[in-house]
N, C-alpha and C positions, 0 to 999 in steps of 0.2 A: 621548678621546683621538685626536691625529691622527698620520698615518703618513705620513712623509715618503718618498718612493720613491729608494732611491741606488743608481745604478751597479753593476754585478757588482764593476768594477775600484776604484770606492771605497770598497767593503765591504771588499773584502780586502786594500787598498792597493796591488797588482797593476798596471802602468801598463794605460789604456786599448787597448782592441783596437780594430780598422778597425770592426769591427761596431758597439761602443759610439759612433764617433766620427760613423758613417753615421746612427743612431738618434738622438743629438743632433741632428744637421743635420734631420735628416727632421723633428724633431719642432718646429720653429720656422718650415716653410713651410706653405705651403697647395699642395700639389704639383698638378698638372693633368694629368688624364687628355688621351687623344688627342683623343678627339672634343670636346673644350672649347677645343681649339685655334682653330677658325675665330673663335669670338666671341672667343675675347680680341684676336685679331687684329684683329676689326671694331674694337673699343676701345680700339684704339692699341697693344698690346704688340709687343714687338720680340722676334721668338726669336733664340737666338743659337747657332749651332753650336761647340760647341768642342771637337768630335772632330779627332786633329790628321791636317794633310793625306795621309797615307798611309791613315788608315783612312778618309778619305772618298772616297780613291779606289778603294779595293777595297769600301764598302760602297754606294758612290754619295752623290750631293749631294744635298744639301737645300733646293731652291729657294728664295728668298726669306728665306731663311733670312743673316744675317751671319758670317760665318766669323771666328771671333777663339779663337786655340786657349787652353786653360786657362791658358797659363804667361803670360798676359800681361791676363786676363779685367778683374783687380781694376782694373788702371789704365785700359783702355780704358772700362770702364762707370762709373767713379767721376767724378761732375758737376766734382771738386774737382782731379781729377788734370791735369795740365800734358799729359799721354799721350791725355786722353780721346777719343772719336769724337763726331762733330758731335750723333747723337741722345742724349748723356750729358748733357742739359740740367739735370736737378733729381736729387733724392732721390726724387724720386715716378713715374718710367720704370716701365714696368712689361715686366721682361726676363725672357723663360722660357727657361730654360738647356735646350739638348738635348743630350746625347751619345751610345754607342750605346746603352746599356740602361739608363739611368737612375740610375746610379750615383754616378759621378764629377759629375754635374749636380747633384745634392742638395749635396753639397761645396761644389761652386763655389758655387751658388745661397745658400747658408747664410753664404759667405765676402762675398758682395755685401750681407744683409742686416748682417752686421758694422758694414759703411761705411755704415748708415745707408740702406742702398737698399731701403725696408721692402715693397714690392710681387716682388722678385724673387723667382723660384719657378722649379720643374724640370718637367720633363714623365715622368710616371711611364711606364717602359717605354722612354723616349727613342726616337732614331730606328729601334729595331726595331719601337717599337708603331705609328709614326707608316706604318711601310711595312705593317704588317701590317692596319692598319684602313685602307689608300687615301689617305692624306692626306697624302703626301709632297709636294703642290702645295700645300697650305693657306695656305702663309706668300706665297706668289705673289698674295696679296690686300693684302699689309703696302702701306700708301703709301709707306713710302721705297721698297721694292722695285719697284713702277709705276713712282714717278719716276726711280729711275737707269736701268730698262727703257727709257723712253719718251726718255733721255736718250742710252743706246747707239742707239736706232734711229734717231734722228734727226741724229746725229753722223755 
């Protein structure tokens, strides 16, 4: 006899809760821990900070990360979008989405995966986990950041 797991909301006919939606989103992600970020950057992952500007001002910036607010993330990362950024070259880009504590980023990474961007994931614990681990500068090793920094310095 096989057992199929059914979310509580589906069993009762009640609407899903945000906890249900978050659990479903995370079930499709291979979430990353702060200590794994430097290796991901070395292999070419692109870190995206989706926190709103006011929150980045309050908590601090994530140097080397692209700041793409949540409300435009899919348009910027989807390689088929006319509003994509230059780094969104195909569906195989590894995007690591970071928010403050790792909740909104799970939903955002799952949305990217729904667009076929299969390597999108998020960071467990978000910016706060990076800060606690002393890894806020990890993304400054990203090739796109180094290239941009050289452009600014030589300009």
